[in-house]
py3Dmol code that shows the C-alpha trace and the ligand (Angstrom):
import py3Dmol

protein = """\
ATOM      1  CA  MET A   1      -3.709  18.202 -15.147  1.00  0.00           C
ATOM      2  CA  GLY A   2      -1.461  18.866 -12.172  1.00  0.00           C
ATOM      3  CA  PHE A   3      -1.355  20.952  -9.047  1.00  0.00           C
ATOM      4  CA  PRO A   4      -3.256  23.078  -8.068  1.00  0.00           C
ATOM      5  CA  GLU A   5      -6.218  21.615 -10.032  1.00  0.00           C
ATOM      6  CA  ARG A   6      -5.299  18.063  -9.026  1.00  0.00           C
ATOM      7  CA  ARG A   7      -5.182  17.628  -5.274  1.00  0.00           C
ATOM      8  CA  MET A   8      -4.669  13.996  -4.267  1.00  0.00           C
ATOM      9  CA  ARG A   9      -5.419  14.765  -0.650  1.00  0.00           C
ATOM     10  CA  ARG A  10      -9.128  15.476  -1.375  1.00  0.00           C
ATOM     11  CA  LEU A  11      -9.993  11.814  -1.119  1.00  0.00           C
ATOM     12  CA  ARG A  12      -7.947  11.247   2.021  1.00  0.00           C
ATOM     13  CA  ARG A  13      -9.785  13.713   4.229  1.00  0.00           C
ATOM     14  CA  THR A  14     -11.965  11.357   6.228  1.00  0.00           C
ATOM     15  CA  GLU A  15     -11.992   7.687   7.031  1.00  0.00           C
ATOM     16  CA  THR A  16     -15.275   7.389   5.165  1.00  0.00           C
ATOM     17  CA  LEU A  17     -13.694   8.751   1.990  1.00  0.00           C
ATOM     18  CA  ARG A  18     -10.634   6.578   2.476  1.00  0.00           C
ATOM     19  CA  ARG A  19     -12.885   3.586   2.906  1.00  0.00           C
ATOM     20  CA  MET A  20     -14.601   4.379  -0.404  1.00  0.00           C
ATOM     21  CA  VAL A  21     -11.399   4.493  -2.432  1.00  0.00           C
ATOM     22  CA  ARG A  22      -9.555   1.654  -0.684  1.00  0.00           C
ATOM     23  CA  GLU A  23      -8.185  -0.694  -3.345  1.00  0.00           C
ATOM     24  CA  THR A  24      -7.165  -3.720  -1.347  1.00  0.00           C
ATOM     25  CA  ARG A  25      -9.142  -5.371   1.404  1.00  0.00           C
ATOM     26  CA  LEU A  26      -8.067  -8.270   3.549  1.00  0.00           C
ATOM     27  CA  SER A  27     -10.610 -10.924   4.377  1.00  0.00           C
ATOM     28  CA  VAL A  28     -10.445 -13.901   6.717  1.00  0.00           C
ATOM     29  CA  ASP A  29     -11.037 -15.942   3.575  1.00  0.00           C
ATOM     30  CA  ASN A  30      -7.451 -15.133   2.582  1.00  0.00           C
ATOM     31  CA  PHE A  31      -5.821 -16.760   5.607  1.00  0.00           C
ATOM     32  CA  ILE A  32      -4.257 -20.175   6.106  1.00  0.00           C
ATOM     33  CA  TYR A  33      -3.075 -20.849   9.655  1.00  0.00           C
ATOM     34  CA  PRO A  34       0.063 -23.000  10.196  1.00  0.00           C
ATOM     35  CA  MET A  35       0.087 -25.346  13.188  1.00  0.00           C
ATOM     36  CA  PHE A  36       2.753 -27.630  14.680  1.00  0.00           C
ATOM     37  CA  VAL A  37       1.475 -30.978  15.902  1.00  0.00           C
ATOM     38  CA  VAL A  38       3.437 -33.019  18.450  1.00  0.00           C
ATOM     39  CA  PRO A  39       2.957 -36.399  20.141  1.00  0.00           C
ATOM     40  CA  GLY A  40       1.210 -36.663  23.494  1.00  0.00           C
ATOM     41  CA  GLN A  41      -1.842 -35.149  25.099  1.00  0.00           C
ATOM     42  CA  LYS A  42      -2.620 -31.741  26.576  1.00  0.00           C
ATOM     43  CA  VAL A  43       0.662 -30.416  25.195  1.00  0.00           C
ATOM     44  CA  LYS A  44       0.695 -26.701  24.447  1.00  0.00           C
ATOM     45  CA  LYS A  45       4.343 -25.757  24.430  1.00  0.00           C
ATOM     46  CA  PRO A  46       5.248 -22.165  23.578  1.00  0.00           C
ATOM     47  CA  ILE A  47       7.675 -21.640  20.713  1.00  0.00           C
ATOM     48  CA  GLY A  48      10.300 -19.253  22.067  1.00  0.00           C
ATOM     49  CA  ALA A  49      10.960 -17.155  18.991  1.00  0.00           C
ATOM     50  CA  MET A  50       7.292 -17.074  17.934  1.00  0.00           C
ATOM     51  CA  PRO A  51       5.271 -15.459  20.741  1.00  0.00           C
ATOM     52  CA  GLY A  52       1.704 -16.765  20.793  1.00  0.00           C
ATOM     53  CA  GLN A  53       2.506 -19.860  18.709  1.00  0.00           C
ATOM     54  CA  PHE A  54       2.704 -23.345  20.189  1.00  0.00           C
ATOM     55  CA  GLN A  55       3.616 -26.939  19.578  1.00  0.00           C
ATOM     56  CA  LEU A  56       0.279 -28.672  20.041  1.00  0.00           C
ATOM     57  CA  SER A  57      -0.770 -32.238  20.752  1.00  0.00           C
ATOM     58  CA  VAL A  58      -3.701 -33.468  18.672  1.00  0.00           C
ATOM     59  CA  ASP A  59      -6.340 -32.592  21.299  1.00  0.00           C
ATOM     60  CA  GLU A  60      -4.937 -29.060  21.636  1.00  0.00           C
ATOM     61  CA  ALA A  61      -4.636 -28.708  17.862  1.00  0.00           C
ATOM     62  CA  VAL A  62      -8.352 -29.489  17.619  1.00  0.00           C
ATOM     63  CA  ARG A  63      -9.074 -26.811  20.194  1.00  0.00           C
ATOM     64  CA  THR A  64      -6.918 -24.177  18.454  1.00  0.00           C
ATOM     65  CA  ALA A  65      -8.357 -25.049  15.052  1.00  0.00           C
ATOM     66  CA  GLY A  66     -11.763 -24.503  16.657  1.00  0.00           C
ATOM     67  CA  GLU A  67     -10.804 -20.868  17.211  1.00  0.00           C
ATOM     68  CA  ALA A  68      -9.867 -20.615  13.555  1.00  0.00           C
ATOM     69  CA  VAL A  69     -13.232 -22.037  12.528  1.00  0.00           C
ATOM     70  CA  LYS A  70     -15.068 -19.708  14.891  1.00  0.00           C
ATOM     71  CA  LEU A  71     -13.254 -16.717  13.408  1.00  0.00           C
ATOM     72  CA  GLY A  72     -14.038 -17.848   9.874  1.00  0.00           C
ATOM     73  CA  VAL A  73     -10.461 -18.732   8.933  1.00  0.00           C
ATOM     74  CA  PRO A  74     -11.035 -21.374   6.261  1.00  0.00           C
ATOM     75  CA  ALA A  75      -7.846 -23.420   6.431  1.00  0.00           C
ATOM     76  CA  VAL A  76      -4.961 -24.687   8.509  1.00  0.00           C
ATOM     77  CA  ILE A  77      -1.698 -26.187   7.320  1.00  0.00           C
ATOM     78  CA  LEU A  78      -0.226 -28.889   9.511  1.00  0.00           C
ATOM     79  CA  PHE A  79       3.414 -29.578  10.314  1.00  0.00           C
ATOM     80  CA  GLY A  80       4.321 -32.600  12.386  1.00  0.00           C
ATOM     81  CA  LEU A  81       6.984 -33.528  14.883  1.00  0.00           C
ATOM     82  CA  PRO A  82       7.474 -37.265  15.176  1.00  0.00           C
ATOM     83  CA  GLU A  83       8.196 -39.337  18.255  1.00  0.00           C
ATOM     84  CA  LYS A  84      11.421 -40.487  16.650  1.00  0.00           C
ATOM     85  CA  LYS A  85      13.501 -39.362  13.669  1.00  0.00           C
ATOM     86  CA  ASP A  86      15.499 -41.596  11.347  1.00  0.00           C
ATOM     87  CA  ALA A  87      17.485 -41.392   8.118  1.00  0.00           C
ATOM     88  CA  LEU A  88      14.469 -42.021   5.874  1.00  0.00           C
ATOM     89  CA  GLY A  89      11.931 -40.024   7.866  1.00  0.00           C
ATOM     90  CA  THR A  90       9.659 -43.042   8.181  1.00  0.00           C
ATOM     91  CA  GLN A  91       7.315 -41.277  10.608  1.00  0.00           C
ATOM     92  CA  ALA A  92       6.364 -38.936   7.761  1.00  0.00           C
ATOM     93  CA  TYR A  93       4.305 -41.698   6.215  1.00  0.00           C
ATOM     94  CA  SER A  94       3.198 -43.520   9.353  1.00  0.00           C
ATOM     95  CA  ASP A  95      -0.526 -43.712   9.848  1.00  0.00           C
ATOM     96  CA  SER A  96      -0.117 -43.241  13.601  1.00  0.00           C
ATOM     97  CA  ALA A  97       2.106 -40.134  13.483  1.00  0.00           C
ATOM     98  CA  PRO A  98       0.795 -36.842  14.931  1.00  0.00           C
ATOM     99  CA  VAL A  99      -0.156 -35.242  11.597  1.00  0.00           C
ATOM    100  CA  GLN A 100      -2.156 -38.228  10.405  1.00  0.00           C
ATOM    101  CA  LYS A 101      -3.942 -38.361  13.771  1.00  0.00           C
ATOM    102  CA  ALA A 102      -4.572 -34.632  13.678  1.00  0.00           C
ATOM    103  CA  ILE A 103      -6.070 -34.825  10.189  1.00  0.00           C
ATOM    104  CA  ARG A 104      -8.547 -37.462  11.323  1.00  0.00           C
ATOM    105  CA  ALA A 105      -9.430 -35.576  14.506  1.00  0.00           C
ATOM    106  CA  LEU A 106      -9.886 -32.241  12.716  1.00  0.00           C
ATOM    107  CA  LYS A 107     -12.014 -33.702   9.928  1.00  0.00           C
ATOM    108  CA  LYS A 108     -14.149 -35.517  12.482  1.00  0.00           C
ATOM    109  CA  GLU A 109     -14.692 -32.359  14.511  1.00  0.00           C
ATOM    110  CA  TYR A 110     -15.086 -29.726  11.787  1.00  0.00           C
ATOM    111  CA  GLY A 111     -15.923 -31.551   8.556  1.00  0.00           C
ATOM    112  CA  ASN A 112     -16.044 -29.250   5.589  1.00  0.00           C
ATOM    113  CA  ASP A 113     -15.979 -26.113   7.739  1.00  0.00           C
ATOM    114  CA  LEU A 114     -12.201 -26.442   7.847  1.00  0.00           C
ATOM    115  CA  CYS A 115      -9.859 -27.148   4.966  1.00  0.00           C
ATOM    116  CA  VAL A 116      -7.023 -29.282   6.329  1.00  0.00           C
ATOM    117  CA  ILE A 117      -3.854 -28.806   4.322  1.00  0.00           C
ATOM    118  CA  THR A 118      -0.692 -30.756   5.089  1.00  0.00           C
ATOM    119  CA  ASP A 119       2.904 -29.789   4.534  1.00  0.00           C
ATOM    120  CA  VAL A 120       4.611 -32.613   2.680  1.00  0.00           C
ATOM    121  CA  CYS A 121       8.312 -32.682   3.498  1.00  0.00           C
ATOM    122  CA  LEU A 122      10.833 -34.891   5.240  1.00  0.00           C
ATOM    123  CA  CYS A 123      12.957 -32.396   7.188  1.00  0.00           C
ATOM    124  CA  GLU A 124      10.870 -32.686  10.354  1.00  0.00           C
ATOM    125  CA  TYR A 125      11.198 -36.456  10.205  1.00  0.00           C
ATOM    126  CA  THR A 126      14.811 -37.132   9.236  1.00  0.00           C
ATOM    127  CA  ASP A 127      17.586 -37.334  11.829  1.00  0.00           C
ATOM    128  CA  HIS A 128      19.872 -35.303   9.543  1.00  0.00           C
ATOM    129  CA  GLY A 129      17.198 -32.613   9.114  1.00  0.00           C
ATOM    130  CA  HIS A 130      17.328 -32.481   5.321  1.00  0.00           C
ATOM    131  CA  CYS A 131      14.259 -32.559   3.103  1.00  0.00           C
ATOM    132  CA  GLY A 132      15.190 -35.806   1.343  1.00  0.00           C
ATOM    133  CA  VAL A 133      17.248 -38.960   1.246  1.00  0.00           C
ATOM    134  CA  VAL A 134      20.910 -38.248   1.989  1.00  0.00           C
ATOM    135  CA  ASP A 135      23.755 -40.128   0.352  1.00  0.00           C
ATOM    136  CA  LYS A 136      27.385 -39.121   0.904  1.00  0.00           C
ATOM    137  CA  GLY A 137      26.358 -35.659   1.983  1.00  0.00           C
ATOM    138  CA  ASP A 138      24.087 -35.159  -1.027  1.00  0.00           C
ATOM    139  CA  VAL A 139      20.294 -34.915  -1.008  1.00  0.00           C
ATOM    140  CA  LEU A 140      19.117 -37.377  -3.669  1.00  0.00           C
ATOM    141  CA  ASN A 141      16.315 -36.096  -5.849  1.00  0.00           C
ATOM    142  CA  ASP A 142      14.655 -39.136  -7.410  1.00  0.00           C
ATOM    143  CA  ALA A 143      14.858 -41.401  -4.378  1.00  0.00           C
ATOM    144  CA  THR A 144      13.197 -38.650  -2.349  1.00  0.00           C
ATOM    145  CA  LEU A 145      10.193 -38.513  -4.700  1.00  0.00           C
ATOM    146  CA  GLU A 146       9.171 -42.013  -3.650  1.00  0.00           C
ATOM    147  CA  LEU A 147       9.111 -41.058   0.022  1.00  0.00           C
ATOM    148  CA  LEU A 148       7.332 -37.755  -0.571  1.00  0.00           C
ATOM    149  CA  SER A 149       4.566 -39.437  -2.518  1.00  0.00           C
ATOM    150  CA  LYS A 150       4.204 -42.019   0.255  1.00  0.00           C
ATOM    151  CA  GLU A 151       3.824 -39.156   2.708  1.00  0.00           C
ATOM    152  CA  ALA A 152       1.280 -37.333   0.535  1.00  0.00           C
ATOM    153  CA  LEU A 153      -0.694 -40.530   0.070  1.00  0.00           C
ATOM    154  CA  SER A 154      -0.664 -41.206   3.787  1.00  0.00           C
ATOM    155  CA  HIS A 155      -2.084 -37.715   4.426  1.00  0.00           C
ATOM    156  CA  ALA A 156      -4.694 -38.261   1.726  1.00  0.00           C
ATOM    157  CA  LYS A 157      -5.770 -41.562   3.249  1.00  0.00           C
ATOM    158  CA  ALA A 158      -6.084 -39.911   6.664  1.00  0.00           C
ATOM    159  CA  GLY A 159      -8.502 -37.435   5.078  1.00  0.00           C
ATOM    160  CA  ALA A 160      -6.466 -34.329   4.210  1.00  0.00           C
ATOM    161  CA  ASP A 161      -8.221 -31.819   1.960  1.00  0.00           C
ATOM    162  CA  MET A 162      -5.055 -30.641   0.220  1.00  0.00           C
ATOM    163  CA  VAL A 163      -1.356 -31.514   0.211  1.00  0.00           C
ATOM    164  CA  ALA A 164       1.447 -28.974  -0.005  1.00  0.00           C
ATOM    165  CA  PRO A 165       4.890 -30.301  -0.952  1.00  0.00           C
ATOM    166  CA  SER A 166       7.600 -27.973   0.389  1.00  0.00           C
ATOM    167  CA  ASP A 167      10.749 -29.971  -0.326  1.00  0.00           C
ATOM    168  CA  MET A 168      11.828 -28.365  -3.623  1.00  0.00           C
ATOM    169  CA  MET A 169      12.869 -31.641  -5.290  1.00  0.00           C
ATOM    170  CA  ASP A 170      12.565 -31.579  -9.080  1.00  0.00           C
ATOM    171  CA  GLY A 171       9.535 -33.314 -10.539  1.00  0.00           C
ATOM    172  CA  ARG A 172       7.757 -33.913  -7.248  1.00  0.00           C
ATOM    173  CA  ILE A 173       4.462 -32.304  -8.218  1.00  0.00           C
ATOM    174  CA  GLY A 174       4.032 -34.554 -11.254  1.00  0.00           C
ATOM    175  CA  PHE A 175       5.197 -37.583  -9.322  1.00  0.00           C
ATOM    176  CA  ILE A 176       2.851 -36.982  -6.404  1.00  0.00           C
ATOM    177  CA  ARG A 177      -0.049 -36.147  -8.756  1.00  0.00           C
ATOM    178  CA  GLU A 178       0.372 -39.469 -10.515  1.00  0.00           C
ATOM    179  CA  GLU A 179       0.560 -41.463  -7.291  1.00  0.00           C
ATOM    180  CA  LEU A 180      -2.504 -39.707  -5.885  1.00  0.00           C
ATOM    181  CA  ASP A 181      -4.471 -40.304  -9.079  1.00  0.00           C
ATOM    182  CA  GLU A 182      -3.528 -43.958  -9.158  1.00  0.00           C
ATOM    183  CA  ALA A 183      -4.757 -44.382  -5.598  1.00  0.00           C
ATOM    184  CA  GLY A 184      -8.102 -42.761  -6.435  1.00  0.00           C
ATOM    185  CA  PHE A 185      -7.354 -39.300  -5.031  1.00  0.00           C
ATOM    186  CA  GLU A 186      -7.691 -37.527  -8.363  1.00  0.00           C
ATOM    187  CA  ASP A 187      -9.833 -34.822  -6.722  1.00  0.00           C
ATOM    188  CA  LEU A 188      -7.262 -33.911  -4.070  1.00  0.00           C
ATOM    189  CA  PRO A 189      -5.639 -30.546  -4.885  1.00  0.00           C
ATOM    190  CA  ILE A 190      -1.915 -29.874  -4.634  1.00  0.00           C
ATOM    191  CA  MET A 191      -0.641 -26.542  -3.394  1.00  0.00           C
ATOM    192  CA  ALA A 192       2.955 -26.403  -4.592  1.00  0.00           C
ATOM    193  CA  TYR A 193       5.620 -24.524  -2.673  1.00  0.00           C
ATOM    194  CA  SER A 194       6.872 -23.541  -6.123  1.00  0.00           C
ATOM    195  CA  ALA A 195       9.255 -20.704  -5.569  1.00  0.00           C
ATOM    196  CA  LYS A 196      10.860 -21.308  -2.226  1.00  0.00           C
ATOM    197  CA  HIS A 197      14.058 -19.495  -1.457  1.00  0.00           C
ATOM    198  CA  ALA A 198      16.787 -20.778   0.859  1.00  0.00           C
ATOM    199  CA  SER A 199      15.974 -18.112   3.419  1.00  0.00           C
ATOM    200  CA  ALA A 200      17.333 -16.971   6.757  1.00  0.00           C
ATOM    201  CA  PHE A 201      13.740 -16.121   7.642  1.00  0.00           C
ATOM    202  CA  TYR A 202      12.901 -19.789   8.278  1.00  0.00           C
ATOM    203  CA  GLY A 203      15.048 -19.656  11.441  1.00  0.00           C
ATOM    204  CA  PRO A 204      12.275 -19.607  14.053  1.00  0.00           C
ATOM    205  CA  PHE A 205      10.333 -22.326  12.187  1.00  0.00           C
ATOM    206  CA  ARG A 206      13.246 -24.679  12.597  1.00  0.00           C
ATOM    207  CA  GLU A 207      12.971 -24.249  16.349  1.00  0.00           C
ATOM    208  CA  ALA A 208       9.216 -24.814  16.119  1.00  0.00           C
ATOM    209  CA  ALA A 209       9.535 -27.893  13.910  1.00  0.00           C
ATOM    210  CA  GLU A 210      12.896 -29.024  15.281  1.00  0.00           C
ATOM    211  CA  SER A 211      14.022 -29.404  11.691  1.00  0.00           C
ATOM    212  CA  ALA A 212      17.359 -27.590  11.367  1.00  0.00           C
ATOM    213  CA  PRO A 213      19.734 -29.447   9.033  1.00  0.00           C
ATOM    214  CA  GLN A 214      22.442 -31.202  11.044  1.00  0.00           C
ATOM    215  CA  PHE A 215      25.073 -30.523   8.386  1.00  0.00           C
ATOM    216  CA  GLY A 216      25.311 -28.060   5.523  1.00  0.00           C
ATOM    217  CA  ASP A 217      22.287 -26.053   4.429  1.00  0.00           C
ATOM    218  CA  ARG A 218      19.406 -26.257   1.959  1.00  0.00           C
ATOM    219  CA  ARG A 219      20.967 -24.298  -0.891  1.00  0.00           C
ATOM    220  CA  SER A 220      21.345 -27.295  -3.171  1.00  0.00           C
ATOM    221  CA  TYR A 221      17.565 -27.660  -3.383  1.00  0.00           C
ATOM    222  CA  GLN A 222      15.936 -24.420  -2.241  1.00  0.00           C
ATOM    223  CA  MET A 223      16.381 -21.409  -4.518  1.00  0.00           C
ATOM    224  CA  ASP A 224      18.925 -18.617  -4.392  1.00  0.00           C
ATOM    225  CA  SER A 225      17.002 -15.600  -3.136  1.00  0.00           C
ATOM    226  CA  ALA A 226      18.654 -13.448  -5.803  1.00  0.00           C
ATOM    227  CA  ASN A 227      16.739 -15.193  -8.592  1.00  0.00           C
ATOM    228  CA  ALA A 228      13.389 -14.161 -10.026  1.00  0.00           C
ATOM    229  CA  ARG A 229      13.397 -15.667 -13.537  1.00  0.00           C
ATOM    230  CA  GLU A 230      14.288 -19.012 -12.009  1.00  0.00           C
ATOM    231  CA  ALA A 231      11.334 -18.632  -9.637  1.00  0.00           C
ATOM    232  CA  LEU A 232       8.987 -18.112 -12.574  1.00  0.00           C
ATOM    233  CA  THR A 233      10.415 -21.213 -14.250  1.00  0.00           C
ATOM    234  CA  GLU A 234       9.781 -23.211 -11.082  1.00  0.00           C
ATOM    235  CA  MET A 235       6.176 -22.028 -11.136  1.00  0.00           C
ATOM    236  CA  LEU A 236       5.777 -22.840 -14.811  1.00  0.00           C
ATOM    237  CA  LEU A 237       7.071 -26.376 -14.230  1.00  0.00           C
ATOM    238  CA  ASP A 238       4.752 -26.904 -11.271  1.00  0.00           C
ATOM    239  CA  GLU A 239       1.809 -25.666 -13.324  1.00  0.00           C
ATOM    240  CA  GLU A 240       2.723 -28.081 -16.114  1.00  0.00           C
ATOM    241  CA  GLU A 241       3.100 -30.924 -13.621  1.00  0.00           C
ATOM    242  CA  GLY A 242      -0.428 -30.325 -12.379  1.00  0.00           C
ATOM    243  CA  ALA A 243      -0.212 -28.021  -9.370  1.00  0.00           C
ATOM    244  CA  ASP A 244      -3.571 -26.472  -8.465  1.00  0.00           C
ATOM    245  CA  ILE A 245      -2.169 -23.572  -6.454  1.00  0.00           C
ATOM    246  CA  LEU A 246       1.257 -21.967  -6.755  1.00  0.00           C
ATOM    247  CA  MET A 247       3.047 -20.654  -3.702  1.00  0.00           C
ATOM    248  CA  ILE A 248       5.820 -18.137  -3.194  1.00  0.00           C
ATOM    249  CA  LYS A 249       7.863 -18.111  -0.031  1.00  0.00           C
ATOM    250  CA  PRO A 250       8.879 -16.044   1.890  1.00  0.00           C
ATOM    251  CA  ALA A 251       6.229 -13.436   1.083  1.00  0.00           C
ATOM    252  CA  GLY A 252       7.655 -10.176   2.385  1.00  0.00           C
ATOM    253  CA  THR A 253      10.985 -10.437   0.577  1.00  0.00           C
ATOM    254  CA  ASN A 254       9.293 -11.538  -2.657  1.00  0.00           C
ATOM    255  CA  LEU A 255       6.535  -9.034  -3.290  1.00  0.00           C
ATOM    256  CA  ASP A 256       7.946  -8.442  -6.780  1.00  0.00           C
ATOM    257  CA  LEU A 257       7.682 -12.138  -7.545  1.00  0.00           C
ATOM    258  CA  ILE A 258       4.124 -12.326  -6.282  1.00  0.00           C
ATOM    259  CA  ARG A 259       3.203  -9.514  -8.671  1.00  0.00           C
ATOM    260  CA  GLN A 260       5.029 -11.093 -11.607  1.00  0.00           C
ATOM    261  CA  ALA A 261       3.422 -14.446 -10.934  1.00  0.00           C
ATOM    262  CA  ARG A 262      -0.015 -12.845 -10.650  1.00  0.00           C
ATOM    263  CA  ASP A 263       0.481 -11.250 -14.068  1.00  0.00           C
ATOM    264  CA  GLU A 264       1.858 -14.405 -15.710  1.00  0.00           C
ATOM    265  CA  PHE A 265      -0.220 -17.242 -14.288  1.00  0.00           C
ATOM    266  CA  GLN A 266      -3.932 -17.901 -14.035  1.00  0.00           C
ATOM    267  CA  LEU A 267      -3.762 -20.359 -11.144  1.00  0.00           C
ATOM    268  CA  PRO A 268      -4.615 -19.239  -7.622  1.00  0.00           C
ATOM    269  CA  LEU A 269      -1.559 -17.832  -5.901  1.00  0.00           C
ATOM    270  CA  ALA A 270      -0.497 -18.297  -2.302  1.00  0.00           C
ATOM    271  CA  ALA A 271       2.263 -16.541  -0.388  1.00  0.00           C
ATOM    272  CA  TYR A 272       3.821 -17.679   2.887  1.00  0.00           C
ATOM    273  CA  GLN A 273       4.579 -15.000   5.451  1.00  0.00           C
ATOM    274  CA  VAL A 274       7.179 -17.144   7.178  1.00  0.00           C
ATOM    275  CA  SER A 275       8.258 -17.538  10.768  1.00  0.00           C
ATOM    276  CA  GLY A 276      11.036 -14.949  10.605  1.00  0.00           C
ATOM    277  CA  GLU A 277       8.724 -12.302   9.196  1.00  0.00           C
ATOM    278  CA  PHE A 278       6.310 -13.004  12.056  1.00  0.00           C
ATOM    279  CA  SER A 279       9.073 -12.996  14.690  1.00  0.00           C
ATOM    280  CA  MET A 280      10.535  -9.706  13.501  1.00  0.00           C
ATOM    281  CA  LEU A 281       7.229  -7.906  13.867  1.00  0.00           C
ATOM    282  CA  LYS A 282       6.502  -9.543  17.213  1.00  0.00           C
ATOM    283  CA  ALA A 283       9.924  -8.687  18.598  1.00  0.00           C
ATOM    284  CA  ALA A 284       9.708  -5.065  17.537  1.00  0.00           C
ATOM    285  CA  ALA A 285       6.157  -4.760  18.878  1.00  0.00           C
ATOM    286  CA  LEU A 286       7.113  -6.360  22.202  1.00  0.00           C
ATOM    287  CA  ASN A 287       9.872  -3.778  22.521  1.00  0.00           C
ATOM    288  CA  GLY A 288       7.383  -1.024  21.909  1.00  0.00           C
ATOM    289  CA  TRP A 289       9.144  -0.096  18.662  1.00  0.00           C
ATOM    290  CA  LEU A 290       6.187  -0.811  16.378  1.00  0.00           C
ATOM    291  CA  ASP A 291       2.416  -0.707  16.703  1.00  0.00           C
ATOM    292  CA  HIS A 292       1.657  -4.429  16.575  1.00  0.00           C
ATOM    293  CA  ASP A 293      -1.758  -4.435  14.961  1.00  0.00           C
ATOM    294  CA  ARG A 294      -1.017  -1.778  12.392  1.00  0.00           C
ATOM    295  CA  ALA A 295       2.294  -3.344  11.378  1.00  0.00           C
ATOM    296  CA  MET A 296       0.655  -6.777  11.148  1.00  0.00           C
ATOM    297  CA  MET A 297      -2.166  -5.542   8.923  1.00  0.00           C
ATOM    298  CA  GLU A 298       0.150  -3.461   6.770  1.00  0.00           C
ATOM    299  CA  SER A 299       2.423  -6.451   6.152  1.00  0.00           C
ATOM    300  CA  LEU A 300      -0.567  -8.608   5.195  1.00  0.00           C
ATOM    301  CA  VAL A 301      -2.243  -6.037   2.976  1.00  0.00           C
ATOM    302  CA  ALA A 302       1.053  -5.569   1.102  1.00  0.00           C
ATOM    303  CA  ILE A 303       1.144  -9.284   0.307  1.00  0.00           C
ATOM    304  CA  LYS A 304      -2.411  -9.183  -0.954  1.00  0.00           C
ATOM    305  CA  ARG A 305      -1.837  -5.999  -2.946  1.00  0.00           C
ATOM    306  CA  ALA A 306       1.153  -7.660  -4.603  1.00  0.00           C
ATOM    307  CA  GLY A 307      -1.273 -10.268  -5.927  1.00  0.00           C
ATOM    308  CA  ALA A 308      -1.595 -13.160  -3.480  1.00  0.00           C
ATOM    309  CA  ASP A 309      -5.022 -14.790  -3.160  1.00  0.00           C
ATOM    310  CA  MET A 310      -4.059 -16.781  -0.097  1.00  0.00           C
ATOM    311  CA  ILE A 311      -1.676 -15.895   2.710  1.00  0.00           C
ATOM    312  CA  LEU A 312      -0.171 -18.517   4.964  1.00  0.00           C
ATOM    313  CA  THR A 313       0.467 -16.588   8.150  1.00  0.00           C
ATOM    314  CA  TYR A 314       0.978 -17.128  11.862  1.00  0.00           C
ATOM    315  CA  PHE A 315      -1.060 -13.918  12.295  1.00  0.00           C
ATOM    316  CA  SER A 316      -4.195 -15.606  10.900  1.00  0.00           C
ATOM    317  CA  LEU A 317      -6.110 -15.689  14.175  1.00  0.00           C
ATOM    318  CA  GLU A 318      -5.016 -12.273  15.419  1.00  0.00           C
ATOM    319  CA  ALA A 319      -5.719 -10.631  12.069  1.00  0.00           C
ATOM    320  CA  ALA A 320      -9.082 -12.379  11.804  1.00  0.00           C
ATOM    321  CA  ARG A 321     -10.030 -11.068  15.243  1.00  0.00           C
ATOM    322  CA  LEU A 322      -9.081  -7.560  14.211  1.00  0.00           C
ATOM    323  CA  LEU A 323     -11.069  -7.806  10.978  1.00  0.00           C
ATOM    324  CA  LYS A 324     -14.075  -8.885  13.015  1.00  0.00           C
ATOM    325  CA  GLY A 325     -13.604  -5.756  15.072  1.00  0.00           C
ATOM    326  CA  GLY A 326     -12.805  -7.421  18.375  1.00  0.00           C
TER     327      GLY A 326
END
"""
ligand_1 = """\
16
PBG
C 9.725 -27.597 5.367
C 9.258 -26.209 5.560
C 9.938 -25.097 6.091
C 9.026 -24.059 6.144
C 7.831 -24.539 5.625
N 7.997 -25.859 5.266
C 11.314 -24.982 6.602
C 12.459 -25.046 5.710
O 12.348 -25.204 4.502
O 13.558 -24.999 6.254
C 9.295 -22.690 6.679
C 8.118 -21.980 7.242
C 8.424 -20.833 8.116
O 9.574 -20.381 8.294
O 7.459 -20.305 8.693
N 10.676 -27.782 4.383
"""
view = py3Dmol.view(width=600, height=400)
view.addModel(protein, "pdb")
view.setStyle({"model": 0}, {"cartoon": {"style": "trace"}})
view.addModel(ligand_1, "xyz")
view.setStyle({"model": 1}, {"stick": {}})
view.zoomTo()
view.show()
């Protein structure tokens, strides 16, 4: 049956009708809010390329996370900037580094009302800015696994609810799983940054986390953004190694992958709307070129429609406020 019997516009006439046939609905339950924790106290330093986002000292991180809790956002993911960087990123697994302190403070303040996830990677902690141990210009895979599992364990001991390795070394999910289990953290879930492309859209994050590589780039460990089958293989391996949640990143440039992964895997699926995606929308909105709230919600609903259960997004608080109607 076609036109004129079939008229698709009948169900678009009023907002009430549109509401009734809406297929995808965002909920605050979908959001994970990324935060950058720095040393010091009462620090709330704006991140230039990410309007409305800040580097936060632990006390300020607790305050900002409080807004998330109040809005019903269930989770934050923490990134840390250390006092001092070195070749092996030793601050990544120091019990007195900002992330470890923030975990303890957040768990103390909010208990089970807030799921505290930690990003497990070395690039914020190494002086060369790479995600692993560097030898003669190369990022070593197996030597890096040791350090990553130390970092994950240190987060676990501080009280993290979930760890999220983002380094893209081979075998790290299995390695970290084993180390966690051995230390008695067999109930701690791992959210694997499984399919992570070497993306230009991480640009603003590297300002926020002060983690730009000092030489070369990340293409020898992060994926070529042209590849989809390889991304599915990465996810398969992470599932086999024991990942509890699979993540795809960036989200907006990988909607096809999110859909394919949703159809192929049974595990919960997360997608990271990264810094550059956030900055693009903000910049256009600040110029008056886009309607901020509508563009924000449209970008998020697209990620959910593609098949993501969870969305890591810097818009978490703003979108949650909008969903609440305020
Ligand atoms: C750490 C890490 C990065 C991001 C998340 N974890 C940066 C990178 O890989 O260079 C990017 C997040 C964003 O752009 O918002 N490896």
